[in-house]
N, C-alpha and C positions, 0 to 999 in steps of 0.2 A: 959716738960709736965709730970704731975704726972700720976701714974697708974690709979687713979680715973677718971681723965679727959679722958684717953684713953677708959676706959670702957664705959663712958657716950657717947663718940662719936660713938663707935661701936654699942651701943644699939640704938642710934638715926638713924643710917644708916639702921639697921635691921628693925626697926619699919617703916621707910619711904618706904623701898622696899616692905614690906608686904602690906602696905596700897596701894601702886601703883599697886601691883598684884591684890589685891581685886577690885580695881577700874576698871582695864582693864577687868577682868573676868565679872564684872557686866555690862559692856558696849558691850560685844560680841553679834552678831546677833543670833536670834533663828534659828536653822536648819529647812530647808523646810521639811514639812511632806509629803512623797510620799506614796500613797496607794499601797498596795501589788499588783503585777501583777495578771491578771485573769488566772485561771487554765483552762479555756475553750480554746481548740485549734482554730487556725485561718486558714481558708480555702479560696482559690482563686477559683472563679467559672466563668464559661462561659455558655451562654444559649444553650440548645439543640434546634436546628432549625428544624421545621417540613418541610419535602419535599412535593412537589406536582408533580403529573404526573409521567412520566417515570424517573426511576433512571438512572443517567449517568454512563457509564462504561468508565473508563479512560485507555488509553494505549499509546504506542509510537512505532514508526517503521521507516523504511527507504523506501523512494520512489524508485520504480523501474518501468521500462516501461511495458506496457501491452504485447507488442510483440517486439522482437529485432532479426534481421536477418543479415546475411552476404550478401552483394551485390556482385554477381559474374556474369561474362558474360557467356552465354550459347554457344557461338562460339568463336574461337580464331581469333586474328588479331591485327592490329595496331590501336591504338586510334587516331582518327583524329579530335575529338571535345569533349569538356567537358563543361557542363553547369556551369556558374559562381557560382550558388547556391550550387553546389555539392562540398562542402568542410566542414571541421569540424565545427559544429555549425550551418550549413546552414539548412533551412527548405524547404522541397520539398512537392509537392502535388501528390496524386495518379495519375499514368499514365504519369507523367512528365519524359521526356527523360533526363537521367543523363549524359550519354556520348555515343558517336557513334564510331563504329569500321569501318575501311575501308571496303566498301562493293563491290569493283570492282570484285573480284573473285566470290563473291556470286551471283552477277547479271549475270555473265557469266554462272554459273552453272544453273541458272534459264532458260536462253535462250537455253542452250543445252537440258535441260529437256523438254522444250516446243517443240523443234525440234523433239526429240525422240517420243513425244506423237503424233505429226502430222504424222511421218513416220509409227508408229505402227497403227494409225487409218486407213491409206491407206492399210496396210497389212491386217487388219481385213476385209475391204471391198473386197479385192481381194479373201480372203479365203471364204467369204460369197458367192461371185460370183461363185467360183469353186464348192462350196457345192450345189448351186442351179443347176448348169450344171450336177453335178454328180447325183442329185436326179432325174432330168428330164431323163437322159440316163437310169437310173435304172428303171424308170416307163415304158419306151419303151421296155426295155429288159424283164421286167416282163410280159408285154402284149404278147410278142412273145412266151414266155415260157408257158403262160397259154393256148395258142392255140395248142401247142404240148403236153400239159399235164405234163410237167416237170418244176414246179415252184420251186424257191429257194429264200431264204432271202439273202439280201446284207449285208456285214459286215459294222460296223460303220466307219471303216477306208475308205472303198470304197465310203461312203457317205460324207466323209470329216467332220465328227462330231468331232473327237479328234483334228484335225487341227484347226477347228474353235474355240474350247474351249481354245486351247493353244494360239491362236492369241488374243482372248479376255482377257485371263489372262495376257499376255504380255502387252496389252494396259492398264490394271488396274495397273500393276507394274510401267509403265511409268508415269501414273497419280500420283501414290504414290510418285515416285521420284520427280515429279514436285512440289507436295505439300510440300515435305520435304525441297527442295531447297528454295522454297518461304518462308517457316517458318524460315530457317536459315538466309535468307536475312532480314526478319523482326527482327530477334534477334540481328542484328548488331546495332540496337538502343536499348540500355539498359534502361528500364523504372523503375520507383519507383512502387513497388507493393501496397503501401499504403502511405498516407500522414504521414510524420514523420520528424525527425531531424537526421542529419548526425552526428554520434558520432565520427567516424574516417574515413579517406579515404587516399588512396595511389595510385592515378592514375593521369596521365597527358598526354597531347598531345605528340604523338610520341612513347609512351610506348607500348610494345607488351604485351597483356594480353592473358592468357590461359583459355580455357573453364573450368568452375568449380572452378577456383581459386578466392577466395575472395579478393576484392580490397577496400571494404569499409564496414562500419557497420551502419545500420539504425534502429532506434527505432520509434515505432508508437507514434504519438502525440495526437491522439483523446482521449486517456484515459491512466491514470497512475494507478498503484496499490501501496498500502502500506501494508506490511506484519506486522501484529500486534500480537505479542505473548501474550497470555492470559492464566492465570491459569484456571483449570476446574471450580473453583468457580466463576470466573469472566465470563467465557464463558456461564455458566448456566444462567446468567442474561440477555443474548441476546435472545429476543423472536424468536422462529422458526428458530434457527440457523441451525439445522440439516436438515431442509426442503429446504434450499436454494440450487439451482442448478447453477453451473457455467455458466455465460453468458446468463441466461434467462431474464435478465433485471429487476428482482424483486428488487424494491427499498424500501421495507417496512421498513428496518432498516436503518435509516438515520445516517450520520456520519459528524462531523465537523473536518476538518483537519486544524491544526494551525501550522504555521512555522514562525520563526524569520528571518528577513532580514533587515540588516542595522539598527538594534536597534528597529525596528517596527515589530508588529505581523500582519500577514495576514491570512485570513481564506478562505477555500474552502469547498464546499459541496460535499459529496460523499455518498456512501451506501455500505453495506456489500454484497459482491458478493458471497462468499463461505467460507468454512472452510476446512483446510487440514484434511485428513481422519485418521491421526495418530499423536500421541504425539511426540514431539521432544525428542530424546533419551537422550540428554545431559541436557536440561533445564526443561524437563517434562512439557512443555507448549503446547498449541494448537495455530497454526498459523491461525489467522482470516485474510482473504484477503479483504481489503477495496479498492473499485474502485472509482477513482475520474475522472469523465468525463470532457472534455474540460479544461485540466490544463493550456492551453495557452490562455483560454478565459478571460472573464471579471469577474471572480469570486473573484479576489482580491478586497478588499473593496475600495481602492482608485484608481483613474485613474492613469495609468502609473505604477501600481504596478508590481512586478516581477511575472513571471510564477512560477508554482510549479516545482522545479528543481529535476531532477533525481539524486538520491544519497543523497538527503536532509533528515536529521533526523527530524521528525515532531511529534507533539503531536496530539492525536486523542481523540475525545469524541463520544462514540457510544450511541445510544438511547436504553436503556435497558427495562426491564419489568416494569410494573406499580403495585407496591405493594399496599396493602390496606393502610398502614401507614408506613412511614420511616422517619428517622431523621439524621441530620448531627451534629456530635459532634467533638470537638477538639480531636486530637489524644491522648494528655495526659489524657483525661477523661476516656479512655478505660483502665480498670484495668485487671490484670491477671484473667483468668477464664471467660473472656468476661462479665465483670461486669462494671456498671457505678454507681459511688457514686453521689447521688443527694441530695442537701441541700433543705429540705422542712421544713418550720417553724423552722429554725435554728437547725434542727436535720438531721443526715445522714440517707438516705434511699438507700439501696443497690438494684439496679435494674439489673436483668439478661437480656442480649441482644443477638441478633444474628447478627454477623458481615456480611454485604453484600460485602463490599470492602473497601480498604484503598486507599486514594489519597492524596499525599502531607501531609498537616497537618490536614486533615479531615478524619473521619471515617463515613461510611454510615451503619446504623444499623436499625434493627426493634426490637420492644419490648415494654413493658408497660411504656414507657415514656410519658410525657405530653409536649405539645408545650411550649417552654420558660422555661423548667425545668433548675435549676441552677446546671449544672454538675460540679463537683469539678475537677479542672485541676491542682491544686498545693496547697502547704501549709501543707498538712498532708500526711503522708506516711502509717499510720495505722489507720483504722477506723472500727467501728462496727455499725450494724444497730441500729438506735435510738440515737447514740452518739451526744451530744450537740456540736455545732460549731458556731464560728463567721465567717462571710463571707464578701468578697469584690469582686467586679467584676474585671476580668482580662482586661487589655488593649487590644483593638482590634488590630489585626495584619494587 
């Protein structure tokens, strides 16, 4: 091949490659034209819900008995009978005999005391008779002295007055001894002072029990209490809190007590009974005492539901004051400085509010909000009053 032929071949290849490149460039697709992103910030909103009636005050606490005591015998002796219900977890009624102590010795003491009363009653009759005789003899002696002109007064001892008073006092003492022995005999039957539940017991037939030594623990079942620690801001939402008096039955402030059991929630009705008179030194909170009557009754919503158990941690909802207007907002809607950013007509409006309380993901506030206001809960971290925004509603939780 000559040099000319080589140049011609190379030029043909170069021209062909150039033509192919031009063809391929002419056939490429046009790039998609994307408009530039908007400079207006995007905000996520949730509606401010207007509340009605009393504002709820939320808290939590542990259930405890209204009253709890140690059961102890008032006399010593051997246990001869125990009620089958008198065991841990057993329920007893007021006045029910829990166990009995051997009363043979105490019956003998009563009989001896009765005999002593009878003997002393005879002694009193004898002294009275002696006093009457002494009085009659003195009257005769006084008449004879009056005739001779030398009258004198008889001493009380000669008239048997001290002897009679001593005999009557001895009779009263024997009556007191009889009453005491009869009371000790009655105390051999140990009874429940109120209706309740046996927490613990350690007594059985044949056991010797000493007077005053506790053998069981019983708590009242007619009402339980829940100690609810609240901040002073939350306590201020409870109407008439400081006017309540313990045990006066004032049920003006209603309470819902909610407990979880077996994956289900059960509800009991209660009321605020009183408030402790001092702040807790460690938590700086006030202890509000909620009383739940009939915790073993039918307050649970479903038949066969559990009772309110002592030691259970429960949630409570107290009935608070009735503000003129209040709102519930999502917790992220509350900004530092107690402000709420509201999107009105696609622009930010900063609304100052007063926080009443916080509960889970909600905040209860008062302020110049409007029902249904789109409170900004996310999307922007910095905002100014009047700033333009785009909005979208948050998904409900």
